[in-house]
Backbone as a printed PyTorch tensor [residue, N CA C, xyz], in Angstrom:
tensor([[[ 17.8140,  58.8840,  84.9070],
         [ 16.8660,  59.3040,  83.9270],
         [ 15.8680,  58.1780,  83.6850]],

        [[ 14.6030,  58.5080,  83.5580],
         [ 13.5450,  57.5340,  83.3960],
         [ 13.1560,  57.4730,  81.9080]],

        [[ 13.7170,  56.4460,  81.2130],
         [ 13.4580,  56.3110,  79.7780],
         [ 12.0550,  55.8020,  79.4840]],

        [[ 11.4920,  55.0470,  80.3680],
         [ 10.1590,  54.5080,  80.1420],
         [  9.1420,  55.6330,  80.0710]],

        [[  9.2140,  56.5640,  80.9460],
         [  8.2920,  57.6990,  80.9310],
         [  8.4980,  58.5620,  79.6950]],

        [[  9.7540,  58.7020,  79.2860],
         [ 10.0690,  59.5070,  78.1030],
         [  9.4860,  58.8640,  76.8480]],

        [[  9.6520,  57.5480,  76.7000],
         [  9.1160,  56.8460,  75.5320],
         [  7.5860,  56.8230,  75.5460]],

        [[  7.0000,  56.6720,  76.6870],
         [  5.5380,  56.7100,  76.7730],
         [  4.9990,  58.0760,  76.3520]],

        [[  5.7190,  59.1270,  76.7590],
         [  5.3340,  60.4850,  76.3810],
         [  5.4560,  60.6750,  74.8640]],

        [[  6.5180,  60.1580,  74.2540],
         [  6.7090,  60.2620,  72.8010],
         [  5.6150,  59.4940,  72.0460]],

        [[  5.2840,  58.3010,  72.5240],
         [  4.2520,  57.5070,  71.8820],
         [  2.8910,  58.1920,  71.9600]],

        [[  2.5810,  58.7940,  73.0690],
         [  1.3010,  59.4940,  73.1870],
         [  1.2720,  60.7320,  72.2930]],

        [[  2.4160,  61.4340,  72.1380],
         [  2.4790,  62.5880,  71.2270],
         [  2.2970,  62.1530,  69.7770]],

        [[  2.9090,  61.0470,  69.3990],
         [  2.7900,  60.5380,  68.0320],
         [  1.3510,  60.0920,  67.7720]],

        [[  0.7460,  59.4440,  68.7460],
         [ -0.6230,  58.9890,  68.6100],
         [ -1.5800,  60.1660,  68.3960]],

        [[ -1.3430,  61.2590,  69.0930],
         [ -2.1880,  62.4340,  68.9340],
         [ -2.0550,  63.0100,  67.5260]],

        [[ -0.8640,  62.9590,  66.9480],
         [ -0.6440,  63.4970,  65.6160],
         [ -1.2560,  62.5970,  64.5450]],

        [[ -1.3360,  61.2880,  64.7680],
         [ -1.8350,  60.3450,  63.7710],
         [ -3.3600,  60.3190,  63.7440]],

        [[ -4.0160,  60.5550,  64.8280],
         [ -5.4700,  60.4950,  64.8710],
         [ -6.0780,  61.5080,  63.9070]],

        [[ -7.1240,  61.0490,  63.1340],
         [ -7.8380,  61.9350,  62.2130],
         [ -7.1680,  62.0200,  60.8530]],

        [[ -7.8520,  62.7150,  59.9370],
         [ -7.3580,  62.8870,  58.5780],
         [ -7.0970,  64.3540,  58.3200]],

        [[ -6.1730,  64.5990,  57.4230],
         [ -5.9260,  65.9810,  57.0280],
         [ -6.9630,  66.3910,  55.9870]],

        [[ -7.0900,  67.6610,  55.7500],
         [ -8.0380,  68.1660,  54.7660],
         [ -7.6990,  67.6490,  53.3680]],

        [[ -6.4360,  67.5720,  53.0530],
         [ -6.0070,  67.0770,  51.7500],
         [ -6.4340,  65.6200,  51.5450]],

        [[ -6.2950,  64.7960,  52.5480],
         [ -6.7070,  63.3930,  52.4510],
         [ -8.2180,  63.2700,  52.2410]],

        [[ -8.9700,  64.0900,  52.9470],
         [-10.4210,  64.0750,  52.7960],
         [-10.8220,  64.5160,  51.3880]],

        [[-10.1920,  65.5590,  50.8650],
         [-10.5100,  66.0590,  49.5300],
         [-10.1770,  65.0220,  48.4550]],

        [[ -9.0680,  64.3580,  48.5850],
         [ -8.6840,  63.3300,  47.6140],
         [ -9.6610,  62.1630,  47.6580]],

        [[-10.0230,  61.7180,  48.8460],
         [-10.9550,  60.5940,  48.9500],
         [-12.3350,  60.9710,  48.4060]],

        [[-12.7960,  62.1930,  48.6400],
         [-14.0810,  62.6290,  48.0930],
         [-14.0540,  62.7150,  46.5680]],

        [[-12.9420,  63.1580,  46.0110],
         [-12.8600,  63.2240,  44.5520],
         [-12.8440,  61.8280,  43.9460]],

        [[-12.1940,  60.8740,  44.5720],
         [-12.2060,  59.4880,  44.0830],
         [-13.6160,  58.9190,  44.1490]],

        [[-14.3140,  59.1730,  45.2310],
         [-15.6980,  58.7010,  45.3620],
         [-16.5950,  59.3520,  44.3070]],

        [[-16.4020,  60.6400,  44.0480],
         [-17.2140,  61.3400,  43.0480],
         [-16.9950,  60.7590,  41.6490]],

        [[-15.7540,  60.4700,  41.3140],
         [-15.4540,  59.8830,  40.0060],
         [-16.0920,  58.5010,  39.8940]],

        [[-15.9780,  57.7030,  40.9320],
         [-16.5460,  56.3530,  40.9100],
         [-18.0720,  56.4080,  40.8050]],

        [[-18.7220,  57.2850,  41.5540],
         [-20.1830,  57.3850,  41.5120],
         [-20.6750,  57.8960,  40.1610]],

        [[-19.9230,  58.8040,  39.5460],
         [-20.2930,  59.2890,  38.2140],
         [-20.2890,  58.1430,  37.2160]],

        [[-19.2790,  57.3020,  37.2810],
         [-19.2150,  56.1490,  36.3750],
         [-20.3690,  55.1850,  36.6410]],

        [[-20.6950,  54.9580,  37.8910],
         [-21.7940,  54.0460,  38.2330],
         [-23.1280,  54.6050,  37.7520]],

        [[-23.3740,  55.9030,  37.9330],
         [-24.6290,  56.5060,  37.4890],
         [-24.7510,  56.4870,  35.9670]],

        [[-23.6530,  56.7120,  35.2550],
         [-23.6850,  56.6650,  33.8000],
         [-23.9940,  55.2440,  33.3310]],

        [[-23.3940,  54.2670,  33.9580],
         [-23.6480,  52.8750,  33.5990],
         [-25.1150,  52.5160,  33.8620]],

        [[-25.6550,  52.9920,  34.9600],
         [-27.0620,  52.7210,  35.2840],
         [-27.9860,  53.3870,  34.2640]],

        [[-27.6610,  54.6030,  33.8580],
         [-28.4530,  55.3110,  32.8570],
         [-28.4460,  54.5630,  31.5330]],

        [[-27.2970,  54.0820,  31.1030],
         [-27.2060,  53.3210,  29.8590],
         [-27.9790,  52.0080,  29.9750]],

        [[-27.9430,  51.4150,  31.1360],
         [-28.6760,  50.1670,  31.3510],
         [-30.1810,  50.4000,  31.2080]],

        [[-30.6870,  51.4850,  31.7510],
         [-32.1060,  51.8050,  31.6150],
         [-32.4790,  52.0750,  30.1600]],

        [[-31.6280,  52.7880,  29.4600],
         [-31.8800,  53.0800,  28.0520],
         [-31.9240,  51.7960,  27.2290]],

        [[-30.9960,  50.8970,  27.4770],
         [-30.9860,  49.6160,  26.7530],
         [-32.2140,  48.7880,  27.1140]],

        [[-32.6750,  48.9020,  28.3440],
         [-33.8640,  48.1700,  28.7600],
         [-35.0940,  48.6450,  27.9910]],

        [[-35.2360,  49.9600,  27.8020],
         [-36.3700,  50.5030,  27.0530],
         [-36.3210,  50.0700,  25.5890]],

        [[-35.1330,  50.1180,  24.9670],
         [-35.0500,  49.7230,  23.5620],
         [-35.2530,  48.2220,  23.3940]],

        [[-34.7710,  47.4230,  24.3380],
         [-34.9950,  45.9800,  24.2750],
         [-36.4790,  45.6690,  24.4110]],

        [[-37.1330,  46.3810,  25.2960],
         [-38.5740,  46.2120,  25.4690],
         [-39.3110,  46.5190,  24.1680]],

        [[-38.9370,  47.6180,  23.5120],
         [-39.5930,  48.0020,  22.2650],
         [-39.3480,  46.9660,  21.1700]],

        [[-38.0850,  46.5470,  20.9970],
         [-37.7630,  45.6120,  19.9150],
         [-38.1720,  44.1730,  20.2260]],

        [[-38.7470,  43.9520,  21.3700],
         [-39.3660,  42.6620,  21.6670],
         [-40.8590,  42.7150,  21.3560]],

        [[-41.4980,  43.8050,  21.7260],
         [-42.9460,  43.9370,  21.5580],
         [-43.3230,  44.3410,  20.1300]],

        [[-42.5930,  45.2650,  19.5280],
         [-42.9620,  45.7940,  18.2120],
         [-43.0250,  44.7330,  17.1140]],

        [[-42.0800,  43.8070,  16.9930],
         [-42.2220,  42.7820,  15.9410],
         [-43.4720,  41.9160,  16.1170]],

        [[-43.8070,  41.6170,  17.3630],
         [-45.0090,  40.8280,  17.6260],
         [-46.2590,  41.5890,  17.1690]],

        [[-46.3320,  42.8700,  17.4940],
         [-47.4830,  43.6830,  17.0900],
         [-47.5290,  43.8620,  15.5750]],

        [[-46.3640,  44.0170,  14.9440],
         [-46.3220,  44.1810,  13.4880],
         [-46.8020,  42.9170,  12.7850]],

        [[-46.3930,  41.7660,  13.2660],
         [-46.8660,  40.5090,  12.6630],
         [-48.3700,  40.3410,  12.8420]],

        [[-48.8610,  40.7520,  13.9930],
         [-50.3040,  40.6750,  14.2380],
         [-51.0590,  41.5650,  13.2480]],

        [[-50.5800,  42.7800,  13.0510],
         [-51.2420,  43.6980,  12.1220],
         [-51.0870,  43.2410,  10.6800]],

        [[-49.9770,  42.5800,  10.3610],
         [-49.7790,  42.0660,   9.0080],
         [-50.8100,  40.9820,   8.6910]],

        [[-51.1010,  40.1430,   9.6710],
         [-52.1180,  39.1050,   9.4840],
         [-53.5010,  39.7530,   9.3520]],

        [[-53.7770,  40.7430,  10.1810],
         [-55.0710,  41.4260,  10.1040],
         [-55.2280,  42.1950,   8.7970]],

        [[-54.1200,  42.6430,   8.2270],
         [-54.1810,  43.4250,   6.9860],
         [-54.7610,  42.6150,   5.8450]],

        [[-54.5640,  41.3240,   5.8550],
         [-55.1050,  40.4760,   4.7820],
         [-56.6260,  40.5580,   4.7050]],

        [[-57.2660,  40.8530,   5.8190],
         [-58.7240,  40.8950,   5.8650],
         [-59.3040,  42.2860,   5.5980]],

        [[-58.4810,  43.3210,   5.6790],
         [-59.0180,  44.6790,   5.5120],
         [-58.5720,  45.3570,   4.2280]],

        [[-57.6260,  44.7710,   3.5040],
         [-57.1260,  45.4110,   2.2840],
         [-58.1290,  45.2090,   1.1500]],

        [[-58.4740,  46.3100,   0.5010],
         [-59.2640,  46.2550,  -0.7250],
         [-58.7160,  47.3100,  -1.6830]],

        [[-59.3240,  47.4700,  -2.8190],
         [-58.7810,  48.3800,  -3.8320],
         [-59.0070,  49.8540,  -3.5160]],

        [[-59.9290,  50.1720,  -2.6370],
         [-60.2260,  51.5810,  -2.3660],
         [-59.4030,  52.1450,  -1.2090]],

        [[-59.1060,  51.3500,  -0.2060],
         [-58.3600,  51.8340,   0.9510],
         [-56.8960,  51.4050,   0.8540]],

        [[-56.0050,  52.3720,   1.0160],
         [-54.5700,  52.0840,   0.9100],
         [-53.8000,  52.3810,   2.1880]],

        [[-54.3290,  53.2090,   3.0470],
         [-53.6490,  53.5610,   4.2940],
         [-54.5860,  53.3180,   5.4700]],

        [[-54.0570,  52.6740,   6.4560],
         [-54.8100,  52.4020,   7.6840],
         [-53.9180,  52.7740,   8.8540]],

        [[-54.5120,  53.2340,   9.9310],
         [-53.7210,  53.5330,  11.1280],
         [-54.6030,  53.4030,  12.3600]],

        [[-53.9490,  53.2720,  13.4730],
         [-54.6610,  53.1510,  14.7360],
         [-53.6960,  52.8970,  15.8690]],

        [[-54.2380,  52.4850,  16.9820],
         [-53.3990,  52.1610,  18.1370],
         [-53.9250,  50.8850,  18.7820]],

        [[-53.2470,  50.4900,  19.8250],
         [-53.6230,  49.2840,  20.5660],
         [-54.1620,  49.7350,  21.9290]],

        [[-55.4210,  50.1240,  22.0170],
         [-55.9240,  50.7920,  23.2270],
         [-55.9300,  49.9190,  24.4830]],

        [[-56.2030,  48.6510,  24.3430],
         [-56.3420,  47.8230,  25.5410],
         [-55.0120,  47.2950,  26.0610]],

        [[-54.2500,  46.6590,  25.1840],
         [-53.0580,  45.9530,  25.6540],
         [-51.8010,  46.8070,  25.6520]],

        [[-51.6000,  47.6280,  24.6240],
         [-50.3860,  48.4390,  24.5060],
         [-50.7590,  49.8650,  24.1140]],

        [[-51.2490,  50.6660,  25.0480],
         [-51.7440,  52.0030,  24.6840],
         [-50.6550,  52.9670,  24.2100]],

        [[-49.3840,  52.7020,  24.5170],
         [-48.3240,  53.6230,  24.1050],
         [-47.8030,  53.3320,  22.6920]],

        [[-48.3630,  52.3100,  22.0320],
         [-47.9470,  51.9430,  20.6800],
         [-49.0410,  52.3100,  19.6760]],

        [[-48.6270,  52.7240,  18.4810],
         [-49.5850,  52.9600,  17.3990],
         [-49.0660,  52.2660,  16.1380]],

        [[-49.9690,  52.0140,  15.2100],
         [-49.6210,  51.2900,  13.9940],
         [-50.0920,  52.0380,  12.7660]],

        [[-49.4220,  51.7530,  11.6540],
         [-49.7880,  52.3460,  10.3790],
         [-49.5390,  51.2880,   9.2990]],

        [[-50.5110,  51.1040,   8.4180],
         [-50.3830,  50.1480,   7.3180],
         [-50.5180,  50.9200,   6.0110]],

        [[-49.5540,  50.7170,   5.1050],
         [-49.6010,  51.3220,   3.7720],
         [-49.5320,  50.2050,   2.7400]],

        [[-50.4180,  50.2830,   1.7610],
         [-50.4970,  49.2710,   0.7190],
         [-50.1700,  49.9220,  -0.6260]],

        [[-49.2700,  49.2870,  -1.3750],
         [-48.8950,  49.7860,  -2.6970],
         [-49.0380,  48.6570,  -3.7120]],

        [[-49.4790,  49.0360,  -4.9140],
         [-49.4700,  48.0730,  -6.0100],
         [-48.0280,  47.8820,  -6.4640]],

        [[-47.6790,  46.6610,  -6.7470],
         [-46.3280,  46.3610,  -7.1910],
         [-46.3990,  45.6720,  -8.5370]],

        [[-45.6560,  46.2000,  -9.4720],
         [-45.6310,  45.6010, -10.7960],
         [-44.4300,  44.6850, -10.9020]],

        [[-44.7220,  43.4900, -11.3200],
         [-43.6720,  42.5010, -11.5190],
         [-43.9400,  41.8850, -12.8840]],

        [[-43.1110,  42.2110, -13.8460],
         [-43.3850,  41.8830, -15.2420],
         [-43.5100,  40.3870, -15.5170]],

        [[-42.8710,  39.5610, -14.7360],
         [-42.9090,  38.1200, -14.9850],
         [-44.2230,  37.4670, -14.5400]],

        [[-45.0250,  38.1890, -13.8070],
         [-46.2890,  37.6190, -13.3420],
         [-47.4270,  37.8080, -14.3470]],

        [[-47.2680,  38.7210, -15.2590],
         [-48.3170,  38.9680, -16.2590],
         [-49.5670,  39.5250, -15.6120]],

        [[-50.7230,  38.9870, -15.9730],
         [-51.9980,  39.4650, -15.4280],
         [-52.1500,  39.1380, -13.9500]],

        [[-51.5000,  38.1090, -13.5020],
         [-51.5920,  37.7460, -12.0800],
         [-50.9370,  38.8000, -11.1950]],

        [[-50.0730,  39.6230, -11.7810],
         [-49.3840,  40.6610, -11.0140],
         [-50.2680,  41.7970, -10.5720]],

        [[-51.5140,  41.8410, -11.0620],
         [-52.4210,  42.9200, -10.6570],
         [-52.7690,  42.8380,  -9.1780]],

        [[-52.7770,  41.6510,  -8.6430],
         [-53.1230,  41.4660,  -7.2350],
         [-51.8830,  41.3880,  -6.3340]],

        [[-50.7240,  41.6370,  -6.9000],
         [-49.4730,  41.5670,  -6.1390],
         [-49.2550,  42.9100,  -5.4470]],

        [[-49.2150,  42.9000,  -4.1250],
         [-49.1550,  44.1490,  -3.3510],
         [-47.9660,  44.1530,  -2.3980]],

        [[-47.5120,  45.3620,  -2.1450],
         [-46.4830,  45.5810,  -1.1140],
         [-47.1960,  46.1560,   0.0970]],

        [[-47.0520,  45.5000,   1.2340],
         [-47.7130,  45.9450,   2.4630],
         [-46.6340,  46.3160,   3.4720]],

        [[-46.6660,  47.5550,   3.9300],
         [-45.7260,  48.0400,   4.9430],
         [-46.4820,  48.2940,   6.2360]],

        [[-46.0300,  47.6540,   7.2970],
         [-46.6060,  47.8820,   8.6270],
         [-45.5470,  48.5780,   9.4640]],

        [[-45.9160,  49.6920,  10.0710],
         [-45.0000,  50.4460,  10.9180],
         [-45.5910,  50.5410,  12.3200]],

        [[-44.7940,  50.1460,  13.2990],
         [-45.1900,  50.2570,  14.7050],
         [-44.3480,  51.3620,  15.3250]],

        [[-45.0040,  52.3010,  15.9990],
         [-44.3130,  53.4350,  16.6070],
         [-44.6830,  53.5190,  18.0720]],

        [[-43.6950,  53.7900,  18.8940],
         [-43.9510,  54.0320,  20.3110],
         [-44.1120,  55.5300,  20.5050]],

        [[-45.2000,  55.9490,  21.1070],
         [-45.5380,  57.3650,  21.2080],
         [-44.5660,  58.1500,  22.0870]],

        [[-44.0410,  57.5230,  23.1330],
         [-43.2110,  58.2560,  24.0930],
         [-41.9130,  58.7710,  23.4870]],

        [[-41.1380,  57.8840,  22.8790],
         [-39.8070,  58.2780,  22.4180],
         [-39.6230,  58.1260,  20.9140]],

        [[-40.7240,  58.0030,  20.1800],
         [-40.7130,  57.9370,  18.7190],
         [-39.8160,  56.8300,  18.1560]],

        [[-39.7470,  55.7210,  18.8350],
         [-39.0450,  54.5730,  18.2730],
         [-39.9600,  53.9520,  17.2190]],

        [[-39.3480,  53.4020,  16.1660],
         [-40.1410,  52.9230,  15.0570],
         [-39.6180,  51.5690,  14.5690]],

        [[-40.5570,  50.6840,  14.2590],
         [-40.2270,  49.3710,  13.7110],
         [-41.0780,  49.1560,  12.4780]],

        [[-40.4520,  48.7380,  11.3670],
         [-41.1880,  48.5370,  10.1100],
         [-41.0580,  47.0880,   9.6620]],

        [[-42.1280,  46.6120,   9.0580],
         [-42.1770,  45.2650,   8.5090],
         [-42.7980,  45.3530,   7.1240]],

        [[-42.1520,  44.7370,   6.1340],
         [-42.6340,  44.7860,   4.7460],
         [-42.9050,  43.3700,   4.2620]],

        [[-44.0090,  43.2290,   3.5350],
         [-44.3690,  41.9300,   2.9800],
         [-44.9280,  42.1310,   1.5750]],

        [[-44.5740,  41.2390,   0.6740],
         [-45.1420,  41.2050,  -0.6650],
         [-46.0560,  39.9870,  -0.7250]],

        [[-47.2680,  40.2080,  -1.2250],
         [-48.2100,  39.1030,  -1.2340],
         [-49.3010,  39.3560,  -2.2660]],

        [[-50.0250,  38.2980,  -2.5940],
         [-51.1800,  38.4000,  -3.4800],
         [-52.4290,  38.6410,  -2.6440]],

        [[-53.2330,  39.6300,  -3.0420],
         [-54.4760,  39.9430,  -2.3310],
         [-55.6160,  39.9420,  -3.3010]]])
């Protein structure tokens, strides 16, 4: 009896059975890949969202401070609300300034010029809003 030929035949039969994947193995691997890709896409989406909000909360305070400084030159007793946008540098942002008289009893007559100034910066695309309030004499 030739055992070498018999073992070679068995090895070739086993090799034929091992080659390739079963349908179950393919389905399991695809489901694992789908779960992993879903997590990666969700993480990427959150990263983009955080990037937009970080961008807004970096630019909006700078614009609000700029408008607060400009408000000192445009506030008078007749005009109380001002609004506009930043057409050249930041066209997607708009601003609003509201001025209120503030009574502070300890100031006496000097309190007549004591005002509350609210500056609001809004991004037109997603309605994000940043507000800055200042009390000052005008």
